[in-house]
C-alpha positions as CSV (number, residue, x, y, z in Angstrom):
1,M,0.0,0.0,0.0
2,R,1.4,3.4,-1.0
3,F,1.6,6.0,1.7
4,R,0.0,9.3,0.9
5,F,0.9,12.5,2.7
6,P,-2.3,13.7,4.5
7,A,-3.8,16.8,2.8
8,L,-4.5,18.5,6.1
9,L,-0.8,18.1,7.3
10,L,0.4,19.4,3.9
11,A,-1.8,22.5,4.3
12,I,-0.2,23.1,7.7
13,V,3.4,22.3,6.8
14,T,3.7,24.3,3.6
15,P,2.9,27.7,4.9
16,L,5.1,27.0,8.0
17,A,8.0,26.2,5.6
18,A,7.5,29.6,3.9
19,E,7.4,31.4,7.2
20,A,10.5,29.6,8.4
21,M,12.4,30.9,5.4
22,N,13.3,34.6,5.5
23,V,10.9,36.2,3.1
24,D,13.7,38.3,1.6
25,Q,15.6,35.1,0.9
26,L,12.5,33.8,-0.8
27,V,12.2,36.8,-3.1
28,R,16.0,36.8,-3.7
29,R,15.8,33.1,-4.7
30,A,13.0,33.9,-7.2
31,A,15.1,36.8,-8.5
32,E,18.2,34.6,-8.9
33,R,16.1,31.9,-10.7
34,Q,14.7,34.6,-13.0
35,R,18.1,35.9,-13.8
36,D,19.5,32.4,-14.4
37,H,16.7,31.3,-16.6
38,E,16.9,34.6,-18.6
39,A,20.6,34.0,-19.3
40,R,19.9,30.5,-20.6
41,S,16.6,31.0,-22.5
42,S,15.7,32.2,-26.0
43,F,12.1,32.6,-27.2
44,A,10.2,34.0,-30.1
45,F,6.7,35.2,-29.3
46,E,4.1,37.7,-30.1
47,V,2.7,40.6,-28.1
48,V,-0.7,42.1,-28.6
49,E,-0.8,45.7,-27.2
50,V,-4.1,47.5,-26.6
51,N,-4.1,51.2,-25.7
52,A,-7.2,53.0,-24.7
53,D,-8.1,56.4,-23.1
54,L,-10.6,56.3,-20.2
55,D,-13.5,58.6,-19.7
56,A,-14.3,60.3,-16.4
57,S,-16.0,57.2,-15.0
58,G,-13.1,55.0,-15.9
59,R,-14.6,53.3,-18.9
60,P,-12.2,52.7,-21.9
61,G,-13.0,54.4,-25.2
62,P,-11.9,53.4,-28.7
63,A,-8.7,51.3,-28.5
64,E,-5.7,51.0,-30.7
65,R,-4.5,47.4,-31.1
66,R,-0.8,46.8,-32.1
67,L,0.8,43.4,-32.8
68,F,4.5,42.9,-32.3
69,S,6.7,40.0,-33.3
70,C,9.4,39.5,-30.7
71,V,12.6,37.6,-30.1
72,R,14.1,37.5,-26.6
73,R,17.6,36.1,-26.0
74,G,18.4,36.5,-22.3
75,R,17.8,40.2,-21.5
76,S,18.1,41.3,-25.1
77,L,14.8,41.9,-26.8
78,Q,14.1,42.6,-30.4
79,R,10.6,43.5,-31.4
80,E,9.1,44.6,-34.7
81,L,5.7,46.1,-35.2
82,S,3.6,43.7,-37.4
83,S,0.2,45.4,-37.6
84,V,-1.9,48.2,-36.3
85,D,-5.7,47.6,-35.9
86,G,-5.4,44.7,-38.3
87,R,-3.6,46.6,-41.1
88,A,0.1,46.9,-42.1
89,P,1.8,49.7,-40.2
90,T,3.0,52.8,-41.8
91,E,6.8,53.7,-41.8
92,R,6.0,56.5,-39.3
93,E,4.3,54.0,-37.0
94,R,7.3,51.6,-37.3
95,R,9.7,54.4,-36.3
96,K,7.6,55.3,-33.3
97,A,7.5,51.7,-32.2
98,R,11.3,51.4,-32.5
99,S,11.8,54.5,-30.4
100,E,9.9,53.1,-27.4
101,T,12.3,51.9,-24.8
102,G,12.3,50.7,-21.2
103,D,10.9,47.7,-19.4
104,T,7.3,48.9,-19.5
105,K,6.3,47.1,-22.7
106,T,8.8,44.3,-22.7
107,G,7.2,41.9,-20.3
108,R,10.4,41.8,-18.3
109,L,10.0,42.0,-14.5
110,D,13.2,42.9,-12.7
111,L,12.9,41.2,-9.3
112,M,16.4,42.2,-8.3
113,D,15.3,45.8,-8.6
114,M,12.2,45.1,-6.5
115,L,14.4,43.5,-3.8
116,G,16.4,46.7,-3.4
117,R,13.4,48.9,-3.3
118,F,10.8,47.1,-1.2
119,D,10.3,45.4,2.2
120,F,8.5,42.0,2.0
121,R,6.1,40.2,4.4
122,F,4.8,36.6,4.0
123,L,1.0,36.6,4.2
124,R,-0.4,33.1,3.4
125,E,-0.4,30.1,1.1
126,E,-2.9,30.2,-1.8
127,L,-3.8,28.2,-4.9
128,L,-3.5,30.2,-8.1
129,E,-4.8,28.4,-11.2
130,G,-4.3,25.1,-9.4
131,R,-0.7,25.8,-8.4
132,P,0.3,26.3,-4.7
133,T,1.8,29.8,-4.2
134,W,3.1,31.9,-1.4
135,V,1.5,35.3,-1.2
136,V,3.9,38.0,-0.2
137,E,3.1,41.6,0.5
138,F,5.5,44.4,-0.6
139,S,5.8,48.0,0.5
140,P,8.5,50.7,-0.1
141,K,11.6,50.6,2.1
142,P,11.6,53.7,4.3
143,R,14.2,56.5,4.0
144,L,15.3,55.6,0.5
145,E,16.6,58.7,-1.3
146,P,14.7,59.1,-4.6
147,R,17.1,59.9,-7.5
148,S,14.6,59.9,-10.4
149,A,10.9,60.3,-11.2
150,K,10.7,56.5,-11.2
151,D,12.1,56.4,-7.7
152,R,9.5,58.9,-6.5
153,V,6.7,56.9,-7.9
154,L,8.0,53.5,-6.5
155,A,8.5,55.1,-3.1
156,E,4.7,55.3,-2.9
157,F,4.0,51.9,-4.4
158,A,2.8,48.7,-2.7
159,G,1.1,45.4,-3.5
160,L,1.1,41.6,-3.5
161,A,3.2,39.0,-5.2
162,W,2.2,35.3,-5.7
163,I,5.4,33.1,-5.8
164,D,5.1,29.6,-7.1
165,A,5.9,27.3,-4.2
166,A,7.4,24.5,-6.4
167,Q,9.5,26.5,-8.8
168,T,10.1,29.7,-6.7
169,Q,9.1,31.9,-9.6
170,V,6.6,34.8,-9.7
171,L,3.2,33.9,-11.1
172,R,1.4,37.2,-10.4
173,I,1.9,40.7,-9.1
174,E,-0.7,43.3,-8.3
175,G,0.6,46.8,-7.4
176,R,-0.9,50.2,-6.8
177,L,0.0,53.8,-5.9
178,T,-0.8,54.3,-2.3
179,R,-1.0,58.1,-2.4
180,E,-0.8,60.9,-5.0
181,V,2.6,61.8,-6.3
182,R,3.3,65.4,-7.4
183,F,6.0,66.9,-9.6
184,A,6.9,70.6,-9.3
185,G,4.4,70.9,-6.5
186,G,1.6,69.5,-8.7
187,L,2.0,72.3,-11.2
188,A,3.7,70.0,-13.8
189,L,2.1,66.7,-13.0
190,R,-0.1,65.0,-10.4
191,L,-0.2,61.2,-10.5
192,S,-3.4,60.2,-8.7
193,R,-3.6,56.5,-9.6
194,I,-1.3,53.8,-11.0
195,A,-2.4,50.2,-10.9
196,I,-0.5,47.3,-12.5
197,V,-1.2,43.6,-12.9
198,Y,1.5,41.2,-14.1
199,E,1.0,37.5,-14.8
200,A,3.4,34.7,-15.9
201,R,3.1,31.0,-16.7
202,P,5.5,28.1,-16.9
203,A,6.9,27.4,-20.3
204,A,9.5,25.0,-21.6
205,S,12.3,23.8,-19.3
206,G,10.7,25.3,-16.1
207,V,11.1,28.9,-17.4
208,F,8.3,31.2,-16.5
209,V,7.3,33.7,-19.1
210,P,4.9,36.7,-19.0
211,C,1.4,36.1,-20.4
212,R,-0.4,39.4,-19.4
213,E,0.3,42.9,-18.2
214,E,-2.1,45.7,-17.4
215,L,-1.3,49.3,-16.5
216,R,-3.8,51.9,-15.6
217,V,-2.8,55.5,-15.1
218,E,-4.8,58.6,-14.0
219,A,-3.1,61.9,-13.8
220,T,-3.5,65.7,-14.3
221,A,-0.9,67.7,-16.2
222,A,-0.4,71.4,-15.8
223,L,-3.2,71.5,-13.3
224,V,-6.1,71.2,-15.8
225,F,-5.3,68.5,-18.4
226,P,-6.6,65.1,-17.3
227,Y,-4.9,62.0,-18.4
228,R,-6.6,58.6,-18.0
229,H,-5.1,55.7,-19.9
230,E,-5.1,51.9,-19.9
231,L,-2.5,49.7,-21.5
232,R,-2.9,45.9,-21.8
233,L,-0.3,43.5,-23.1
234,E,-1.0,39.8,-24.0
235,F,2.0,37.6,-24.7
236,T,1.3,34.6,-26.9
237,N,2.6,32.0,-29.3
238,Y,5.9,31.3,-27.5
239,R,8.4,29.2,-29.4
240,K,11.7,28.1,-27.9
241,L,14.8,29.0,-30.0
242,E,17.8,26.7,-30.2
């Protein structure tokens, strides 16, 4: 007769194991695995990007839909605009797409950067799409000196991360701005809301790859010009490269 580990005991032991581990060590392990897998992995994939302005009640208006063909080799990403709203892109649209830089639209989540910016606290164990995860709360480290606009925003950012218990990789992150951020005393820009959702899934060889990102921003520029925008990215059709 084959011995089966009691489900009740497993439900008790698994969260205890996470609590016994220093939560910073847990996040660092996830960051190290991400970095290691990035260095060894090469994928071709497609990204569907949907941009929409929001009305005063938060409902999205007409959306622009762009399709990108991408190749990622480690941290290096090449992406080419394939279509805009189902048609071939103009040369001007291609140039604009090539000029867009940064991690915002690449699907790359820099956990090492998060480790330096945030404090982490273990909350609970939770099943996410059938996979056991450890839910970790993050909040900004106190007394970090902001050196850029990004630093100022992240100094007011907090949220939750779901870390896969078997693979120690991030499956989901939900983050939000905890209070308004003002630039030039609010005369240049007031950021009243930023909310993000990041989701990943396991792919070949235990590598976790992004499958969805959402970003919602609400702001006021020059005191009177409202800006409400939603960006959604869907990562599909992954193919492993040799």
